[in-house]
Backbone as a chain_set.jsonl record, in Angstrom:
{"seq": "XXXXXXXXXXXXXXXXXXXXXXXXXXXXXXXXXXXXXXXXXXXXXXXXXXXXXXXXXXXXXXXXXXXXXXXXXXXXXXXXXXXXXXXXXXXXXXXX", "coords": {"N": [[3.867, 2.03, -12.435], [5.541, 5.073, -12.175], [5.233, 7.786, -14.346], [6.022, 10.458, -14.611], [8.063, 12.863, -12.925], [7.136, 14.177, -9.727], [4.846, 15.362, -7.143], [2.85, 13.151, -5.405], [-0.309, 11.902, -4.346], [-1.298, 9.078, -2.613], [-3.555, 6.455, -2.076], [-4.842, 3.67, -0.37], [-7.088, 1.117, 0.397], [-8.409, -1.609, 2.23], [-10.015, -4.654, 3.351], [-10.355, -7.14, 5.861], [-11.147, -10.407, 7.079], [-10.174, -11.061, 9.524], [-8.637, -9.716, 12.46], [-5.49, -8.0, 12.636], [-4.141, -8.329, 10.207], [-1.743, -7.059, 7.902], [-1.364, -4.316, 5.669], [-0.085, -2.442, 2.889], [1.576, 0.33, 1.199], [4.072, 0.338, -1.157], [7.393, 1.246, -2.281], [9.335, 0.786, -5.046], [9.776, -1.903, -4.402], [11.205, -5.139, -4.219], [10.434, -7.398, -3.047], [8.065, -9.242, -3.647], [6.47, -11.211, -2.495], [6.687, -10.692, 0.123], [5.668, -9.643, 3.311], [4.417, -6.348, 3.775], [5.211, -4.947, 6.115], [7.561, -6.162, 6.707], [9.454, -5.404, 4.917], [12.328, -3.44, 3.89], [12.703, -0.293, 5.506], [13.036, 1.843, 3.742], [11.554, 1.05, 1.591], [8.961, 1.082, 2.383], [6.138, 2.974, 2.157], [3.713, 3.452, 3.401], [2.268, 1.628, 5.98], [-0.226, -0.324, 7.426], [-2.236, -1.853, 10.028], [-4.938, -4.061, 10.271], [-7.398, -3.273, 12.553], [-9.592, -4.616, 13.701], [-11.69, -7.498, 13.264], [-13.277, -7.884, 10.112], [-13.222, -5.167, 9.36], [-12.66, -2.138, 7.565], [-9.575, -0.704, 6.511], [-7.32, 1.917, 5.958], [-4.486, 3.118, 4.102], [-2.47, 5.909, 3.511], [-0.541, 8.348, 1.748], [1.441, 11.218, 0.987], [3.822, 11.996, -1.339], [7.033, 12.659, -2.821], [7.854, 11.604, -6.0], [9.767, 9.929, -8.556], [10.133, 9.666, -12.124], [9.827, 6.379, -13.285], [9.815, 5.18, -10.792], [8.345, 2.545, -8.918], [5.245, 1.797, -7.715], [3.548, -0.188, -5.419], [0.841, -2.059, -4.016], [0.427, -4.03, -1.135], [-0.044, -7.031, 0.805], [0.109, -8.852, 3.879], [1.24, -12.022, 3.248], [0.298, -14.186, 4.714], [-2.188, -13.54, 5.599], [-4.245, -12.993, 3.483], [-6.348, -10.705, 1.633], [-9.885, -10.967, 1.934], [-11.906, -10.138, 0.357], [-12.505, -8.8, -2.731], [-14.119, -6.731, -3.399], [-13.886, -4.682, -1.624], [-11.542, -3.369, -1.969], [-9.641, -0.488, -2.611], [-7.676, 1.629, -4.602], [-5.821, 4.372, -5.285], [-3.953, 6.687, -7.141], [-2.828, 9.938, -7.37], [-1.544, 12.606, -9.175], [-0.299, 15.492, -7.781], [1.271, 17.832, -8.076], [4.066, 19.168, -9.997]], "CA": [[5.102, 2.749, -12.653], [5.363, 6.518, -12.276], [5.7, 8.266, -15.646], [6.559, 11.817, -14.521], [8.449, 13.359, -11.602], [6.134, 15.037, -9.121], [4.299, 15.054, -5.83], [1.697, 12.285, -5.607], [-1.108, 11.41, -3.237], [-1.589, 7.656, -2.827], [-4.556, 5.953, -1.13], [-5.133, 2.233, -0.488], [-7.984, 0.627, 1.449], [-8.776, -3.018, 2.109], [-10.781, -5.225, 4.455], [-9.981, -8.526, 6.121], [-12.063, -11.082, 7.992], [-9.571, -11.218, 10.848], [-7.795, -8.614, 12.922], [-4.048, -8.236, 12.641], [-3.537, -8.342, 8.877], [-1.017, -5.85, 7.506], [-1.453, -3.882, 4.281], [0.772, -1.287, 2.737], [1.975, 0.93, -0.068], [5.52, 0.195, -1.203], [8.138, 1.967, -3.303], [10.453, 0.051, -5.663], [9.98, -3.143, -3.655], [11.477, -6.354, -4.982], [9.905, -8.511, -2.256], [6.657, -9.325, -4.032], [5.719, -12.1, -1.603], [7.079, -10.322, 1.474], [4.71, -8.778, 3.999], [4.921, -4.976, 3.68], [5.861, -4.525, 7.354], [8.859, -6.833, 6.796], [10.361, -4.821, 3.931], [13.209, -2.367, 4.362], [11.98, 0.952, 5.754], [13.116, 2.681, 2.544], [10.564, 0.564, 0.63], [7.627, 1.246, 2.979], [5.598, 4.334, 2.159], [2.673, 3.445, 4.437], [1.869, 0.276, 6.387], [-1.263, -0.301, 8.46], [-2.689, -3.147, 10.521], [-6.386, -4.102, 10.462], [-7.58, -3.263, 14.007], [-10.653, -5.516, 14.159], [-12.222, -8.365, 12.208], [-14.269, -7.331, 9.179], [-13.202, -3.707, 9.305], [-11.823, -1.538, 6.539], [-8.428, 0.032, 7.012], [-6.707, 2.594, 4.82], [-3.142, 3.684, 4.175], [-2.344, 6.988, 2.543], [0.708, 9.089, 1.861], [1.776, 12.19, -0.043], [5.256, 11.759, -1.457], [7.711, 13.041, -4.054], [8.261, 10.414, -6.752], [10.491, 10.161, -9.802], [9.78, 8.804, -13.249], [10.428, 5.054, -13.159], [9.493, 4.581, -9.496], [7.274, 1.547, -8.978], [4.389, 1.789, -6.531], [2.744, -1.408, -5.307], [0.127, -2.299, -2.772], [0.709, -5.39, -0.729], [-0.635, -7.547, 2.034], [0.796, -9.961, 4.528], [0.817, -13.223, 2.514], [-0.349, -15.167, 5.582], [-3.568, -13.11, 5.826], [-4.667, -12.273, 2.279], [-7.667, -10.079, 1.619], [-10.977, -11.923, 1.721], [-12.94, -9.55, -0.477], [-11.986, -7.85, -3.714], [-15.038, -5.607, -3.559], [-13.564, -3.642, -0.653], [-10.224, -2.818, -2.261], [-9.573, 0.776, -3.341], [-6.293, 2.042, -4.816], [-5.85, 5.602, -6.073], [-2.738, 7.515, -7.192], [-3.146, 11.21, -8.008], [-0.445, 13.559, -9.232], [-0.744, 16.76, -7.209], [2.035, 18.909, -8.696], [5.382, 18.751, -10.513]], "C": [[4.793, 4.231, -12.85], [5.985, 6.997, -13.584], [6.361, 9.638, -15.604], [6.955, 12.133, -13.086], [7.321, 14.207, -11.036], [5.786, 14.626, -7.709], [2.992, 14.294, -6.066], [0.996, 11.987, -4.286], [-1.509, 9.976, -3.557], [-2.512, 7.182, -1.703], [-4.813, 4.48, -1.417], [-6.015, 1.835, 0.679], [-8.319, -0.832, 1.179], [-9.502, -3.45, 3.368], [-10.31, -6.661, 4.636], [-10.932, -9.106, 7.16], [-11.482, -11.24, 9.391], [-8.729, -9.998, 11.198], [-6.326, -8.994, 12.789], [-3.382, -8.258, 11.286], [-2.856, -7.011, 8.602], [-1.212, -5.591, 6.021], [-0.545, -2.689, 4.124], [0.971, -0.842, 1.307], [3.497, 0.9, -0.083], [6.111, 0.931, -2.397], [9.317, 1.12, -3.762], [10.794, -1.233, -4.91], [10.253, -4.307, -4.598], [10.934, -7.583, -4.257], [8.416, -8.693, -2.507], [5.837, -10.251, -3.145], [6.075, -11.845, -0.137], [6.023, -9.409, 2.074], [5.259, -7.353, 4.017], [5.638, -4.496, 4.939], [7.238, -5.158, 7.529], [9.873, -6.305, 5.782], [11.268, -3.789, 4.588], [12.387, -1.089, 4.502], [11.964, 1.843, 4.519], [12.093, 2.269, 1.482], [9.131, 0.716, 1.141], [7.202, 2.708, 2.905], [4.526, 4.471, 3.231], [2.287, 1.998, 4.715], [0.869, 0.402, 7.535], [-1.618, -1.732, 8.853], [-4.189, -3.06, 10.775], [-6.654, -4.215, 11.965], [-8.606, -4.266, 14.527], [-11.164, -6.328, 12.977], [-13.291, -7.64, 11.404], [-14.345, -5.811, 9.185], [-12.286, -3.242, 8.185], [-10.69, -0.774, 7.206], [-7.748, 0.673, 5.811], [-5.306, 3.088, 5.151], [-3.083, 4.789, 3.139], [-1.08, 7.768, 2.816], [0.775, 10.105, 0.725], [3.302, 12.195, -0.128], [5.772, 12.263, -2.808], [8.224, 11.771, -4.737], [8.949, 10.824, -8.043], [9.992, 9.226, -10.884], [10.531, 7.484, -13.12], [10.203, 4.398, -11.813], [8.315, 3.626, -9.663], [6.544, 1.53, -7.646], [3.573, 0.505, -6.552], [1.953, -1.351, -4.005], [0.366, -3.75, -2.413], [0.05, -5.732, 0.577], [0.257, -8.631, 2.597], [0.337, -11.239, 3.842], [0.144, -14.283, 3.387], [-1.796, -14.792, 5.884], [-4.063, -12.318, 4.62], [-6.075, -11.705, 2.42], [-8.739, -11.114, 1.307], [-12.047, -11.382, 0.786], [-12.341, -8.546, -1.445], [-12.891, -6.645, -3.856], [-14.716, -4.454, -2.62], [-12.227, -2.963, -0.929], [-10.349, -1.523, -3.07], [-8.102, 1.178, -3.426], [-6.299, 3.234, -5.762], [-4.487, 6.288, -5.981], [-3.107, 8.773, -7.97], [-1.904, 12.1, -7.999], [-0.965, 14.911, -8.772], [-0.043, 17.942, -7.897], [3.364, 18.358, -9.2], [6.451, 18.888, -9.463]], "O": [[3.889, 4.591, -13.604], [7.127, 6.657, -13.896], [7.177, 9.954, -16.469], [6.276, 11.728, -12.142], [6.622, 14.887, -11.788], [6.346, 13.68, -7.154], [2.135, 14.738, -6.83], [1.637, 11.841, -3.245], [-2.003, 9.694, -4.648], [-2.278, 7.472, -0.53], [-4.984, 4.088, -2.571], [-5.725, 2.177, 1.826], [-8.492, -1.236, 0.029], [-9.59, -2.694, 4.336], [-9.913, -7.318, 3.673], [-11.455, -8.387, 8.012], [-12.213, -11.522, 10.34], [-8.179, -9.336, 10.318], [-5.972, -10.173, 12.827], [-2.154, -8.21, 11.214], [-3.339, -5.96, 9.022], [-1.224, -6.52, 5.214], [-0.255, -1.991, 5.096], [0.597, -1.522, 0.352], [4.142, 1.372, 0.852], [5.429, 1.203, -3.384], [10.192, 0.777, -2.966], [11.963, -1.603, -4.798], [9.614, -4.441, -5.642], [10.973, -8.689, -4.796], [7.596, -8.332, -1.662], [4.62, -10.089, -3.053], [5.801, -12.673, 0.732], [5.537, -8.497, 1.405], [6.453, -7.163, 4.252], [6.583, -3.713, 4.842], [8.003, -4.744, 8.399], [11.031, -6.721, 5.793], [11.006, -3.327, 5.699], [11.482, -0.836, 3.707], [10.973, 2.531, 4.272], [11.796, 3.046, 0.574], [8.185, 0.494, 0.385], [7.827, 3.575, 3.515], [4.445, 5.503, 3.897], [2.013, 1.235, 3.789], [1.095, 1.143, 8.491], [-1.344, -2.685, 8.123], [-4.666, -2.119, 11.408], [-6.183, -5.161, 12.596], [-8.506, -4.718, 15.668], [-11.077, -5.892, 11.829], [-14.098, -6.885, 11.946], [-15.424, -5.24, 9.03], [-11.268, -3.871, 7.894], [-10.831, -0.266, 8.319], [-7.616, 0.043, 4.762], [-4.985, 3.423, 6.291], [-3.583, 4.634, 2.025], [-0.605, 7.846, 3.95], [0.236, 9.88, -0.358], [3.989, 12.375, 0.878], [5.043, 12.287, -3.8], [8.934, 10.969, -4.13], [8.739, 11.924, -8.555], [9.492, 8.136, -10.603], [11.737, 7.475, -12.873], [10.377, 3.186, -11.684], [7.406, 3.876, -10.453], [7.135, 1.285, -6.595], [2.979, 0.152, -7.571], [2.34, -0.693, -3.039], [0.492, -4.601, -3.292], [-0.358, -4.864, 1.348], [1.052, -9.243, 1.884], [-0.86, -11.526, 3.849], [-0.511, -15.185, 2.864], [-2.559, -15.625, 6.373], [-4.279, -11.11, 4.717], [-6.877, -12.176, 3.227], [-8.521, -12.027, 0.511], [-12.996, -12.093, 0.455], [-11.739, -7.556, -1.03], [-12.462, -5.622, -4.389], [-15.228, -3.35, -2.807], [-11.827, -2.067, -0.186], [-11.061, -1.466, -4.073], [-7.369, 1.079, -2.443], [-6.733, 3.12, -6.908], [-3.935, 6.452, -4.893], [-3.63, 8.696, -9.082], [-1.292, 12.321, -6.954], [-1.952, 15.419, -9.304], [-0.687, 18.929, -8.256], [3.744, 17.232, -8.878], [7.615, 18.582, -9.723]]}, "num_chains": 1, "name": "protein.A"}
């Protein structure tokens, strides 16, 4: 949950054993078990698809957020991540 209004940089990286998995960064999403690419466009901040088996893929965005906004990372529930050691998630406040 975002505590202060501002401009934020958000980065998410993951890896999957098979090509085609979708990962994404969402805003105020209520579809916790919904694949990020299937959410309303207004809830998608960045969605990527793993291009090849066993490859890392990253999503990143710079966006204006308000206090109370909820940022989540998500994956297609049919192709969950196979390795927790490859997951990176960073949110950095850049300015007010």
